[in-house]
C-alpha positions in Angstrom: -258.1 -31.8 9.8 -256.5 -31.4 6.4 -255.7 -27.7 6.8 -252.5 -28.1 8.7 -249.5 -26.1 7.4 -246.7 -28.4 6.5 -243.5 -26.4 5.9 -240.3 -27.9 4.6 -238.1 -25.9 7.1 -235.6 -25.2 4.3 -234.7 -28.8 4.1 -234.8 -31.3 1.2 -238.0 -31.7 -0.6 -239.5 -35.2 -0.9 -242.0 -34.5 -3.7 -240.4 -36.9 -6.1 -240.8 -39.8 -3.6 -244.2 -41.6 -3.4 -245.8 -41.0 0.0 -245.5 -43.9 2.4 -248.7 -45.4 3.8 -248.7 -45.1 7.6 -248.8 -48.5 9.4 -252.1 -48.4 11.3 -250.6 -50.7 13.9 -247.4 -48.6 14.5 -247.3 -47.3 18.0 -246.2 -43.8 18.8 -244.6 -42.7 22.0 -245.1 -39.0 22.9 -242.1 -36.8 23.9 -244.4 -35.0 26.3 -248.1 -35.2 27.4 -249.5 -31.8 28.2 -252.7 -33.1 29.7 -256.3 -34.0 29.0 -259.4 -31.8 28.9 -262.9 -32.2 27.5 -262.1 -35.8 26.7 -259.1 -35.0 24.5 -255.4 -35.7 25.1 -252.8 -33.1 24.0 -249.3 -34.3 23.4 -246.0 -33.7 21.6 -244.5 -36.2 19.2 -241.5 -36.3 16.9 -242.1 -37.6 13.4 -239.8 -38.0 10.3 -242.3 -39.7 7.9 -244.2 -36.6 6.6 -243.3 -34.5 3.6 -241.7 -31.9 5.9 -239.0 -34.4 7.1 -238.1 -34.6 10.8 -240.3 -32.3 12.9 -242.2 -31.9 16.1 -245.9 -32.3 16.0 -248.5 -31.1 18.6 -251.2 -33.8 18.4 -254.7 -34.1 19.8 -256.9 -37.1 20.0 -259.8 -38.5 21.9 -258.6 -39.8 25.3 -260.7 -42.9 24.9 -259.4 -43.8 21.4 -256.0 -44.5 19.7 -256.4 -41.9 17.0 -254.5 -38.6 16.9 -254.2 -35.7 14.5 -251.5 -33.1 14.2 -252.7 -29.5 14.9 -249.2 -27.8 14.7 -246.0 -28.8 13.0 -242.7 -27.2 14.2 -239.0 -27.7 13.3 -237.0 -30.0 15.6 -235.0 -27.2 17.2 -235.0 -25.5 20.6 -237.1 -22.7 19.1 -239.4 -25.2 17.6 -239.9 -26.9 20.9 -240.7 -23.6 22.6 -243.3 -22.8 19.9 -244.7 -26.3 20.1 -245.1 -25.9 23.9 -246.9 -22.6 23.5 -249.2 -24.1 20.8 -250.0 -27.1 22.9 -250.7 -25.1 26.0 -253.1 -22.9 24.0 -255.0 -25.9 22.7 -255.1 -27.4 26.2 -256.4 -24.2 27.7 -259.1 -23.9 25.0 -260.2 -27.4 25.8 -260.3 -26.7 29.5 -262.6 -23.7 28.8 -264.9 -25.9 26.7 -264.9 -28.5 29.4 -266.0 -26.0 32.0 -268.8 -24.9 29.8 -267.5 -21.4 29.6 -269.7 -19.1 27.4 -268.2 -16.3 25.4 -268.5 -12.9 27.1 -271.3 -10.7 25.7 -270.3 -7.2 24.5 
């Protein structure tokens, strides 16, 4: 999932710095776990290592594995938290529909 929007939120840019390689053994603790559906976990994490600086990330990953990917990036503000909550709940609901085998309605 390389098509994630990564805004700078009006902060400093870090383009001159070389990107840090993530430590594959580093453990992340979610700020909030929204739930699991269709075998995937949806959670909220805070991260400061990306090019956008400190931010909130809605992440999704297979519940049976230790890999996650960001699906939304928000500023670390109260408004950003509200937006992250809405995005996470939308992702979780979509996964619930997939899990239930819901077919799209015919026109």
